[in-house]
Biopython code that builds the backbone (N, CA, C, O; Angstrom):
import numpy as np
from Bio.PDB.StructureBuilder import StructureBuilder

atoms = [
    (1, "MET", "N", (-4.786, -113.996, 120.673)),
    (1, "MET", "CA", (-3.795, -114.531, 119.368)),
    (1, "MET", "C", (-5.100, -112.704, 117.979)),
    (1, "MET", "O", (-4.853, -112.299, 116.843)),
    (2, "GLU", "N", (-5.935, -112.399, 118.698)),
    (2, "GLU", "CA", (-6.720, -111.224, 118.193)),
    (2, "GLU", "C", (-5.140, -109.796, 118.406)),
    (2, "GLU", "O", (-5.285, -108.737, 117.796)),
    (3, "ASN", "N", (-4.208, -109.944, 119.022)),
    (3, "ASN", "CA", (-4.032, -108.925, 119.311)),
    (3, "ASN", "C", (-2.606, -109.223, 119.225)),
    (3, "ASN", "O", (-1.891, -108.401, 119.799)),
    (4, "ILE", "N", (-1.887, -110.410, 118.522)),
    (4, "ILE", "CA", (-1.145, -110.780, 117.778)),
    (4, "ILE", "C", (-0.642, -110.582, 116.257)),
    (4, "ILE", "O", (0.440, -110.319, 115.732)),
    (5, "TYR", "N", (-2.274, -110.900, 115.696)),
    (5, "TYR", "CA", (-2.323, -110.626, 114.839)),
    (5, "TYR", "C", (-3.085, -109.233, 114.054)),
    (5, "TYR", "O", (-3.369, -108.890, 112.907)),
    (6, "LEU", "N", (-3.153, -108.932, 114.835)),
    (6, "LEU", "CA", (-3.596, -107.271, 115.098)),
    (6, "LEU", "C", (-1.849, -105.858, 115.261)),
    (6, "LEU", "O", (-1.622, -104.694, 114.931)),
    (7, "SER", "N", (-0.935, -107.237, 116.103)),
    (7, "SER", "CA", (0.293, -106.871, 116.248)),
    (7, "SER", "C", (1.164, -106.902, 114.873)),
    (7, "SER", "O", (1.840, -105.965, 114.448)),
    (8, "SER", "N", (1.007, -108.147, 114.286)),
    (8, "SER", "CA", (1.896, -108.463, 113.113)),
    (8, "SER", "C", (1.999, -107.288, 111.974)),
    (8, "SER", "O", (2.927, -106.918, 111.255)),
    (9, "ARG", "N", (0.027, -106.674, 112.192)),
    (9, "ARG", "CA", (0.023, -105.244, 111.026)),
    (9, "ARG", "C", (-0.143, -103.921, 111.483)),
    (9, "ARG", "O", (-0.639, -102.821, 111.239)),
    (10, "ASN", "N", (0.624, -104.688, 112.386)),
    (10, "ASN", "CA", (1.147, -102.699, 113.006)),
    (10, "ASN", "C", (-0.204, -101.715, 112.602)),
    (10, "ASN", "O", (-0.434, -100.849, 111.759)),
    (11, "ARG", "N", (-1.144, -102.544, 114.002)),
    (11, "ARG", "CA", (-2.874, -101.578, 114.223)),
    (11, "ARG", "C", (-2.238, -102.065, 116.049)),
    (11, "ARG", "O", (-1.328, -102.607, 116.677)),
    (12, "PRO", "N", (-3.531, -101.373, 116.154)),
    (12, "PRO", "CA", (-3.691, -100.633, 118.602)),
    (12, "PRO", "C", (-3.826, -101.794, 118.217)),
    (12, "PRO", "O", (-4.159, -102.344, 117.168)),
    (13, "LEU", "N", (-3.244, -102.369, 120.111)),
    (13, "LEU", "CA", (-3.764, -103.369, 120.627)),
    (13, "LEU", "C", (-5.330, -103.509, 121.830)),
    (13, "LEU", "O", (-5.742, -102.473, 122.352)),
    (14, "THR", "N", (-5.895, -104.600, 122.066)),
    (14, "THR", "CA", (-7.158, -104.340, 122.020)),
    (14, "THR", "C", (-6.520, -104.189, 123.968)),
    (14, "THR", "O", (-5.435, -104.703, 124.241)),
    (15, "LEU", "N", (-7.211, -103.578, 124.915)),
    (15, "LEU", "CA", (-7.408, -104.277, 126.436)),
    (15, "LEU", "C", (-7.775, -105.596, 126.615)),
    (15, "LEU", "O", (-7.250, -106.593, 127.112)),
    (16, "ASP", "N", (-9.155, -105.245, 125.902)),
    (16, "ASP", "CA", (-10.539, -106.600, 126.238)),
    (16, "ASP", "C", (-11.141, -106.780, 125.119)),
    (16, "ASP", "O", (-10.884, -105.985, 124.215)),
    (17, "TYR", "N", (-12.276, -108.068, 124.833)),
    (17, "TYR", "CA", (-12.469, -108.415, 123.527)),
    (17, "TYR", "C", (-14.467, -107.186, 123.885)),
    (17, "TYR", "O", (-15.235, -106.675, 123.070)),
    (18, "LYS", "N", (-14.490, -107.223, 125.154)),
    (18, "LYS", "CA", (-15.887, -106.435, 125.570)),
    (18, "LYS", "C", (-15.373, -105.473, 124.961)),
    (18, "LYS", "O", (-15.389, -105.784, 123.770)),
    (19, "TRP", "N", (-14.862, -104.343, 125.105)),
    (19, "TRP", "CA", (-15.237, -103.011, 125.257)),
    (19, "TRP", "C", (-14.084, -102.678, 124.309)),
    (19, "TRP", "O", (-14.076, -101.450, 124.215)),
    (20, "GLY", "N", (-12.934, -103.297, 123.432)),
    (20, "GLY", "CA", (-11.757, -103.134, 123.280)),
    (20, "GLY", "C", (-11.178, -101.479, 123.196)),
    (20, "GLY", "O", (-11.260, -100.804, 122.170)),
    (21, "TRP", "N", (-10.775, -101.152, 124.071)),
    (21, "TRP", "CA", (-9.843, -100.189, 124.417)),
    (21, "TRP", "C", (-8.752, -100.899, 123.892)),
    (21, "TRP", "O", (-8.518, -102.071, 123.596)),
    (22, "VAL", "N", (-7.864, -99.299, 123.859)),
    (22, "VAL", "CA", (-6.342, -99.384, 123.533)),
    (22, "VAL", "C", (-5.001, -99.406, 124.057)),
    (22, "VAL", "O", (-4.252, -98.438, 124.184)),
    (23, "ALA", "N", (-4.845, -100.232, 124.257)),
    (23, "ALA", "CA", (-3.153, -100.189, 125.093)),
    (23, "ALA", "C", (-1.983, -100.849, 123.962)),
    (23, "ALA", "O", (-1.689, -101.269, 122.843)),
    (24, "ARG", "N", (-1.733, -100.612, 124.961)),
    (24, "ARG", "CA", (0.243, -100.950, 124.393)),
    (24, "ARG", "C", (0.435, -101.865, 124.897)),
    (24, "ARG", "O", (-0.390, -102.273, 125.714)),
    (25, "LYS", "N", (1.528, -102.534, 124.648)),
    (25, "LYS", "CA", (2.190, -103.859, 124.837)),
    (25, "LYS", "C", (2.345, -103.902, 125.585)),
    (25, "LYS", "O", (1.867, -104.968, 125.973)),
    (26, "ASP", "N", (3.032, -103.144, 126.771)),
    (26, "ASP", "CA", (4.250, -102.745, 127.695)),
    (26, "ASP", "C", (3.052, -103.307, 128.963)),
    (26, "ASP", "O", (3.149, -104.083, 129.913)),
    (27, "GLU", "N", (1.891, -102.441, 128.382)),
    (27, "GLU", "CA", (0.482, -101.919, 129.204)),
    (27, "GLU", "C", (-0.862, -103.451, 129.818)),
    (27, "GLU", "O", (-1.744, -103.731, 130.629)),
    (28, "ILE", "N", (0.265, -104.161, 128.182)),
    (28, "ILE", "CA", (-0.836, -105.117, 128.206)),
    (28, "ILE", "C", (0.200, -106.565, 129.420)),
    (28, "ILE", "O", (-0.109, -107.231, 130.408)),
    (29, "TYR", "N", (1.655, -106.390, 128.410)),
    (29, "TYR", "CA", (2.146, -107.710, 129.768)),
    (29, "TYR", "C", (2.240, -107.213, 130.887)),
    (29, "TYR", "O", (2.031, -108.136, 131.674)),
    (30, "ASP", "N", (2.470, -106.116, 131.541)),
    (30, "ASP", "CA", (2.326, -105.522, 132.793)),
    (30, "ASP", "C", (1.422, -106.089, 133.667)),
    (30, "ASP", "O", (1.627, -106.539, 134.794)),
    (31, "PHE", "N", (0.003, -105.995, 132.784)),
    (31, "PHE", "CA", (-1.368, -107.081, 133.870)),
    (31, "PHE", "C", (-1.306, -108.044, 133.853)),
    (31, "PHE", "O", (-1.821, -108.776, 134.697)),
    (32, "LEU", "N", (0.028, -108.804, 131.882)),
    (32, "LEU", "CA", (-0.357, -110.595, 132.255)),
    (32, "LEU", "C", (1.288, -110.436, 133.743)),
    (32, "LEU", "O", (1.184, -111.316, 134.599)),
    (33, "VAL", "N", (2.273, -109.675, 133.907)),
    (33, "VAL", "CA", (2.938, -109.859, 134.921)),
    (33, "VAL", "C", (2.676, -110.138, 136.033)),
    (33, "VAL", "O", (3.232, -111.010, 136.700)),
    (34, "SER", "N", (1.158, -108.920, 136.615)),
    (34, "SER", "CA", (1.385, -109.229, 137.886)),
    (34, "SER", "C", (-0.279, -110.477, 138.198)),
    (34, "SER", "O", (-0.637, -110.838, 139.319)),
    (35, "ASN", "N", (-0.839, -110.794, 137.142)),
    (35, "ASN", "CA", (-1.754, -111.218, 136.714)),
    (35, "ASN", "C", (-1.265, -113.024, 137.107)),
    (35, "ASN", "O", (-1.211, -113.432, 135.947)),
    (36, "THR", "N", (-0.987, -113.975, 137.780)),
    (36, "THR", "CA", (-0.172, -114.647, 138.091)),
    (36, "THR", "C", (-1.291, -116.218, 137.448)),
    (36, "THR", "O", (-0.649, -117.127, 136.921)),
    (37, "GLU", "N", (-2.558, -116.356, 137.533)),
    (37, "GLU", "CA", (-3.522, -117.383, 136.701)),
    (37, "GLU", "C", (-2.999, -116.680, 135.734)),
    (37, "GLU", "O", (-2.216, -117.575, 135.416)),
    (38, "MET", "N", (-2.728, -115.741, 134.899)),
    (38, "MET", "CA", (-3.634, -116.048, 133.252)),
    (38, "MET", "C", (-1.841, -116.104, 132.568)),
    (38, "MET", "O", (-1.453, -115.952, 131.409)),
    (39, "LEU", "N", (-1.114, -116.364, 133.753)),
    (39, "LEU", "CA", (0.373, -116.769, 133.093)),
    (39, "LEU", "C", (0.621, -118.169, 133.029)),
    (39, "LEU", "O", (1.409, -118.883, 132.409)),
    (40, "MET", "N", (-0.528, -118.390, 134.075)),
    (40, "MET", "CA", (-1.262, -120.075, 134.147)),
    (40, "MET", "C", (-1.408, -120.522, 133.580)),
    (40, "MET", "O", (-0.850, -121.592, 133.335)),
    (41, "ALA", "N", (-2.738, -119.714, 132.653)),
    (41, "ALA", "CA", (-3.359, -120.819, 131.711)),
    (41, "ALA", "C", (-2.971, -120.026, 130.458)),
    (41, "ALA", "O", (-3.894, -119.640, 129.740)),
    (42, "ILE", "N", (-1.132, -119.610, 129.958)),
    (42, "ILE", "CA", (-0.972, -119.036, 128.744)),
    (42, "ILE", "C", (-0.639, -120.251, 128.423)),
    (42, "ILE", "O", (-0.967, -120.730, 127.337)),
    (43, "LYS", "N", (0.459, -121.296, 129.840)),
    (43, "LYS", "CA", (1.481, -121.836, 129.533)),
    (43, "LYS", "C", (0.643, -123.226, 129.528)),
    (43, "LYS", "O", (0.983, -124.091, 128.721)),
    (44, "SER", "N", (-0.434, -123.458, 130.400)),
    (44, "SER", "CA", (-1.516, -124.792, 129.835)),
    (44, "SER", "C", (-1.790, -124.252, 128.403)),
    (44, "SER", "O", (-1.991, -125.389, 127.974)),
    (45, "LEU", "N", (-1.943, -123.586, 127.459)),
    (45, "LEU", "CA", (-2.720, -123.712, 126.577)),
    (45, "LEU", "C", (-1.554, -123.788, 125.583)),
    (45, "LEU", "O", (-1.901, -124.168, 124.464)),
    (46, "MET", "N", (0.403, -123.375, 125.811)),
    (46, "MET", "CA", (1.344, -123.505, 125.374)),
    (46, "MET", "C", (1.011, -125.629, 125.100)),
    (46, "MET", "O", (0.959, -126.473, 124.205)),
    (47, "ARG", "N", (0.938, -125.546, 125.947)),
    (47, "ARG", "CA", (1.249, -127.246, 126.320)),
    (47, "ARG", "C", (-0.501, -128.569, 125.449)),
    (47, "ARG", "O", (-0.669, -129.630, 124.849)),
    (48, "HIS", "N", (-1.388, -127.247, 126.107)),
    (48, "HIS", "CA", (-2.443, -128.346, 125.273)),
    (48, "HIS", "C", (-3.119, -127.750, 123.347)),
    (48, "HIS", "O", (-3.783, -128.612, 122.772)),
    (49, "GLU", "N", (-2.883, -126.319, 122.528)),
    (49, "GLU", "CA", (-3.202, -125.641, 122.045)),
    (49, "GLU", "C", (-2.026, -125.193, 121.243)),
    (49, "GLU", "O", (-1.206, -124.277, 121.315)),
    (50, "TYR", "N", (-2.413, -126.818, 119.967)),
    (50, "TYR", "CA", (-1.663, -126.188, 118.747)),
    (50, "TYR", "C", (-1.483, -125.064, 118.450)),
    (50, "TYR", "O", (-0.374, -124.671, 118.088)),
    (51, "LEU", "N", (-2.792, -124.091, 118.554)),
    (51, "LEU", "CA", (-2.584, -122.691, 117.531)),
    (51, "LEU", "C", (-1.585, -121.680, 118.683)),
    (51, "LEU", "O", (-1.185, -120.587, 118.281)),
    (52, "ALA", "N", (-1.342, -122.016, 119.694)),
    (52, "ALA", "CA", (-0.538, -121.408, 120.913)),
    (52, "ALA", "C", (0.188, -122.047, 120.814)),
    (52, "ALA", "O", (1.139, -121.283, 120.644)),
    (53, "MET", "N", (0.642, -123.188, 120.770)),
    (53, "MET", "CA", (2.447, -124.012, 120.153)),
    (53, "MET", "C", (2.819, -122.750, 118.671)),
    (53, "MET", "O", (3.724, -121.916, 118.628)),
    (54, "LEU", "N", (2.040, -122.966, 117.907)),
    (54, "LEU", "CA", (2.381, -122.963, 116.574)),
    (54, "LEU", "C", (2.481, -121.112, 116.778)),
    (54, "LEU", "O", (2.928, -120.684, 115.714)),
    (55, "ALA", "N", (2.230, -119.992, 117.715)),
    (55, "ALA", "CA", (1.973, -118.785, 118.148)),
    (55, "ALA", "C", (3.532, -118.904, 118.473)),
    (55, "ALA", "O", (4.407, -118.615, 117.656)),
    (56, "ALA", "N", (3.745, -119.316, 119.627)),
    (56, "ALA", "CA", (5.063, -119.090, 120.575)),
    (56, "ALA", "C", (6.317, -119.192, 119.291)),
    (56, "ALA", "O", (7.125, -118.316, 118.984)),
    (57, "HIS", "N", (6.193, -120.226, 118.841)),
    (57, "HIS", "CA", (7.412, -120.704, 117.427)),
    (57, "HIS", "C", (7.723, -119.999, 116.777)),
    (57, "HIS", "O", (8.722, -119.286, 116.687)),
    (58, "THR", "N", (6.781, -120.147, 116.187)),
    (58, "THR", "CA", (6.310, -118.553, 114.696)),
    (58, "THR", "C", (5.754, -117.692, 114.117)),
    (58, "THR", "O", (5.983, -117.236, 112.997)),
    (59, "PHE", "N", (5.054, -117.447, 114.797)),
    (59, "PHE", "CA", (4.763, -115.880, 114.499)),
    (59, "PHE", "C", (5.490, -114.664, 115.521)),
    (59, "PHE", "O", (5.647, -114.455, 116.724)),
    (60, "ILE", "N", (5.969, -113.717, 113.571)),
    (60, "ILE", "CA", (6.363, -113.001, 113.988)),
    (60, "ILE", "C", (5.458, -111.633, 114.053)),
    (60, "ILE", "O", (5.048, -110.873, 113.175)),
    (61, "ALA", "N", (5.279, -111.665, 116.043)),
    (61, "ALA", "CA", (4.621, -110.067, 115.478)),
    (61, "ALA", "C", (6.088, -109.190, 116.450)),
    (61, "ALA", "O", (7.318, -109.219, 116.463)),
    (62, "GLU", "N", (4.833, -108.403, 117.233)),
    (62, "GLU", "CA", (6.925, -107.262, 118.246)),
    (62, "GLU", "C", (5.862, -107.799, 120.081)),
    (62, "GLU", "O", (6.388, -107.613, 121.178)),
    (63, "TYR", "N", (4.059, -108.580, 119.886)),
    (63, "TYR", "CA", (3.501, -108.379, 120.662)),
    (63, "TYR", "C", (3.185, -110.256, 120.672)),
    (63, "TYR", "O", (2.609, -110.452, 119.602)),
    (64, "ASN", "N", (3.265, -111.033, 121.093)),
    (64, "ASN", "CA", (3.547, -112.311, 121.191)),
    (64, "ASN", "C", (3.875, -112.771, 122.561)),
    (64, "ASN", "O", (5.059, -113.031, 122.777)),
    (65, "PRO", "N", (2.720, -112.962, 123.854)),
    (65, "PRO", "CA", (3.238, -113.545, 125.283)),
    (65, "PRO", "C", (3.106, -114.725, 124.955)),
    (65, "PRO", "O", (3.243, -115.455, 125.937)),
    (66, "PHE", "N", (2.835, -115.448, 123.721)),
    (66, "PHE", "CA", (3.573, -117.130, 123.759)),
    (66, "PHE", "C", (4.291, -117.245, 124.137)),
    (66, "PHE", "O", (4.525, -117.564, 125.302)),
    (67, "ARG", "N", (5.792, -116.764, 122.252)),
    (67, "ARG", "CA", (6.826, -116.878, 122.956)),
    (67, "ARG", "C", (7.652, -116.068, 124.002)),
    (67, "ARG", "O", (8.783, -116.190, 124.472)),
    (68, "ASP", "N", (6.271, -114.889, 124.233)),
    (68, "ASP", "CA", (7.966, -114.184, 125.964)),
    (68, "ASP", "C", (6.829, -114.366, 126.500)),
    (68, "ASP", "O", (6.066, -113.399, 126.511)),
    (69, "CYS", "N", (6.369, -115.682, 127.115)),
    (69, "CYS", "CA", (5.363, -116.331, 127.813)),
    (69, "CYS", "C", (7.221, -116.082, 129.142)),
    (69, "CYS", "O", (7.376, -115.247, 130.033)),
    (70, "ARG", "N", (8.299, -117.280, 128.625)),
    (70, "ARG", "CA", (9.155, -117.433, 130.017)),
    (70, "ARG", "C", (9.644, -115.586, 130.553)),
    (70, "ARG", "O", (9.584, -115.294, 131.748)),
    (71, "GLU", "N", (9.884, -115.017, 129.985)),
    (71, "GLU", "CA", (10.360, -114.040, 129.770)),
    (71, "GLU", "C", (9.109, -113.237, 131.186)),
    (71, "GLU", "O", (9.443, -112.609, 132.191)),
    (72, "LEU", "N", (8.119, -113.486, 130.852)),
    (72, "LEU", "CA", (6.848, -112.592, 131.269)),
    (72, "LEU", "C", (6.929, -113.311, 132.491)),
    (72, "LEU", "O", (7.418, -112.538, 133.314)),
    (73, "GLU", "N", (6.756, -114.102, 132.866)),
    (73, "GLU", "CA", (7.085, -115.330, 134.010)),
    (73, "GLU", "C", (8.028, -115.285, 135.409)),
    (73, "GLU", "O", (7.864, -115.747, 136.538)),
    (74, "ALA", "N", (9.201, -114.421, 134.706)),
    (74, "ALA", "CA", (10.999, -114.948, 135.876)),
    (74, "ALA", "C", (10.184, -113.316, 135.884)),
    (74, "ALA", "O", (10.399, -113.114, 137.079)),
    (75, "GLU", "N", (9.754, -112.594, 135.628)),
    (75, "GLU", "CA", (9.328, -111.025, 136.018)),
    (75, "GLU", "C", (8.218, -111.461, 137.008)),
    (75, "GLU", "O", (8.309, -111.050, 138.165)),
    (76, "ASN", "N", (7.175, -112.257, 136.658)),
    (76, "ASN", "CA", (6.185, -112.597, 138.460)),
    (76, "ASN", "C", (6.660, -112.814, 138.942)),
    (76, "ASN", "O", (6.445, -112.106, 139.926)),
    (77, "LEU", "N", (7.971, -113.907, 139.296)),
    (77, "LEU", "CA", (8.453, -114.597, 139.840)),
    (77, "LEU", "C", (9.789, -114.053, 140.963)),
    (77, "LEU", "O", (10.444, -114.452, 141.926)),
    (78, "LYS", "N", (9.685, -113.281, 140.371)),
    (78, "LYS", "CA", (10.857, -111.852, 140.882)),
    (78, "LYS", "C", (10.426, -112.102, 142.327)),
    (78, "LYS", "O", (9.229, -111.937, 142.562)),
    (79, "GLY", "N", (11.040, -112.390, 143.096)),
    (79, "GLY", "CA", (11.122, -111.988, 144.848)),
    (79, "GLY", "C", (11.197, -113.012, 145.470)),
    (79, "GLY", "O", (11.650, -113.096, 146.611)),
    (80, "THR", "N", (10.756, -113.942, 144.792)),
    (80, "THR", "CA", (9.602, -115.204, 145.022)),
    (80, "THR", "C", (10.835, -116.754, 145.134)),
    (80, "THR", "O", (11.768, -116.944, 144.354)),
    (81, "GLU", "N", (10.607, -117.291, 145.838)),
    (81, "GLU", "CA", (11.743, -119.087, 146.084)),
    (81, "GLU", "C", (11.541, -120.210, 144.865)),
    (81, "GLU", "O", (12.200, -121.248, 144.830)),
    (82, "LEU", "N", (10.043, -119.679, 143.385)),
    (82, "LEU", "CA", (9.760, -120.469, 142.977)),
    (82, "LEU", "C", (10.891, -120.058, 142.133)),
    (82, "LEU", "O", (11.637, -119.079, 142.169)),
    (83, "GLU", "N", (10.798, -121.183, 141.286)),
    (83, "GLU", "CA", (11.613, -121.171, 140.284)),
    (83, "GLU", "C", (10.727, -120.964, 138.841)),
    (83, "GLU", "O", (10.933, -119.978, 138.133)),
    (84, "THR", "N", (9.729, -121.992, 138.489)),
    (84, "THR", "CA", (8.197, -121.689, 137.716)),
    (84, "THR", "C", (7.258, -122.127, 138.261)),
    (84, "THR", "O", (7.121, -122.960, 139.156)),
    (85, "LEU", "N", (6.421, -121.385, 137.546)),
    (85, "LEU", "CA", (4.705, -121.748, 137.854)),
    (85, "LEU", "C", (4.247, -122.874, 137.199)),
    (85, "LEU", "O", (5.007, -123.283, 136.322)),
    (86, "PRO", "N", (3.312, -123.443, 137.355)),
    (86, "PRO", "CA", (2.353, -124.750, 137.347)),
    (86, "PRO", "C", (1.268, -124.010, 136.414)),
    (86, "PRO", "O", (0.816, -122.866, 136.472)),
    (87, "GLU", "N", (0.910, -125.522, 135.168)),
    (87, "GLU", "CA", (-0.043, -124.666, 134.574)),
    (87, "GLU", "C", (-1.038, -125.042, 135.481)),
    (87, "GLU", "O", (-1.106, -125.771, 136.470)),
    (88, "LEU", "N", (-2.030, -124.088, 134.635)),
    (88, "LEU", "CA", (-3.573, -124.542, 135.377)),
    (88, "LEU", "C", (-4.351, -125.642, 135.343)),
    (88, "LEU", "O", (-5.404, -125.673, 135.980)),
]
sb = StructureBuilder()
sb.init_structure("model")
sb.init_model(0)
sb.init_chain("A")
sb.init_seg("    ")
for serial, (resi, resn, name, xyz) in enumerate(atoms, 1):
    if name == "N":
        sb.init_residue(resn, " ", resi, " ")
    sb.init_atom(name, np.array(xyz, "f"), 0.0, 1.0, " ", f" {name:<3s}", serial, name[0])
structure = sb.get_structure()
């Protein structure tokens, strides 16, 4: 959520919360695509957490993994027989 806010304000995104390393959207999305458990967690949050659902449908920002989850999931599943990932 922090990175969505930062993106909406055209501020640098952070890779993690401990060190606050600056990262580009494509670097973070590449990490998400390569991390199946993170994508499953995002799907679960969108189904069970109101703020994640709200972010997916209404927050306007270049970086928004909730809104872009389907594309990230499709990229993760390329070359597999799966159509979707389960939720955590």
